[in-house]
N, C-alpha and C positions, 0 to 999 in steps of 0.2 A: 245119162248123168254119171259122173264119176262116183264110185262108192265112197261114202263118208261125208258127202256134202248134200244136204237136203235143203228144200225151200219151204218157207212159211208165207202166209198171206202178207206179212210185213215186208217181204222182198219186192212186192209189186204195189206201187202207189196208185191211187185212183187215177184213171185215165192214161195209164202207161202199160207197157210191156217191158220185161227185163231180160235182155240177153245175158246169159251166164256162161262164161268160158271157164273151163277147168283144165289144168295141166299138172303133170307129175314133174316135179323139180327135185333136185338132189336133197333139198331140205324137207320134202314132203309135198302134199297136195296144195296147190295154189289155185284160187278161184277169184273171179272178178265179176261184178254186176255193173250193168250200164243201163239205168232206167231211160226209156225212150217214150216220148209222147205217142199215143196210138195213131194220131194223124200222120206223124212222120214215118212211123213203122209201116203204115199202109202204103207208102210209096215204095213199090218194088225196087226201084232204082237206088234207093238209099240203104236198103237192108244190108247188103254186103259190106258197105262202109261201116255200119254199126258193128257187124260181126268182126270185121278186121280190127276195129278199135279195141273191142273187149279182148280179143286174142292178144293184141300187143301188150295189154295191161298184164297179162299172165306170162308174157315173154315166150309164147309158143304160137307161131303163125298157123299151125295146123290143128290147134286145140279144138276139141268139139265145143259147139255152142248150143246150149239149150235155151229156148225162149219160154220164159215163165210168164203166165198171165194172158196168153192168147197168141194169135199168129197174124 
């Protein structure tokens, strides 16, 4: 996880996991959360699509993604 961004229990709704992408932009740290239902996240074939979507939100295709609330 990028320094300066932490997670709390409120970042993860009941029955979901939350991929979090972080990126360093000229204006500072940018992050995005994408809550995903656990049933969808359990589909291995869908996970990379969720990771790509949250990376696009921060504008960094290679941004690290941390999954909060389970795997």
